[in-house]
N, C-alpha and C positions, 0 to 999 in steps of 0.2 A: 529759978532753979536751973533751968537748962543752960542759961547763960554762965552760971557758976561752974556747971559740969564742963562745959567747953573751955573755959579758962583754966581749969584744973588740968584738962587733957593737954591744952597747949604748953602749959608750965612743965608738965611732965615730958613732953616731947622735946622741948628745948633743953631739958636737963639730960635726957638720953642722948641728944645729939651732941652735947658737949663732952660726953665720954668717949674715950678712945678704945675702939675694939681690937686693936692690933696687939699682938703679943710682944712683950718686952724681951730684948735679947740681953745676954750677958757675954762679955768679952771673955775668950779662953786665956787664962793665965798660966796654964801648965804646958810644958813643952812636950812634944810627941817624940817618943823614942822609936825610931824605926826598927823593923825586924833585923835580926843578925844577918850581916852580909854573907856569912859563911853558909846560911840555909839556901840561898838562892841557887847555887850550883847544884845542890842536892836536889832541889825541887825540879830544876831543868833536867836533871839526869833521870829522875823518876818518870816524868811525863815523856820524855823521849824513848824509854826502854819498856815501859809497861803499857799494855793494851788495856785502855780505860774503858772504852765502849764495848759493850757486848754486841758483836756484829752478826748474831745469827738472825735468821728470818723469823718473823713472828708467826706463831702457829694460827693460820687462818682457815676458815671453813672453806670447803671446795667451791661454794657458790662465789664467795669473794675472790678467791684465787683466779677463777675464770673471768670475773669482771676486770680485775687488775690486768691480767693478760691481754684482754681485748683492748683495754685502754692504751696500753703500751704498743700494741700492734697497730692501732690506729694513729697514734701520734708519730710513730716512726716512719709511716708511710708517706 
């Protein structure tokens, strides 16, 4: 009985080993349409003229403000 069980396990193992676990790929047949070239200058103008980032300081508690000031004083010296 034990021998038969081991043979079945080996048979199953060889079957599983023969299977390919990799994903199959498909070639793209459609052509990619790039964006309208007239939009690129508009985007460049937007990024050059508009302030995107909010450059205000974060509202920190006094304890952390002191630690930050001490850190920058020690690194600048």
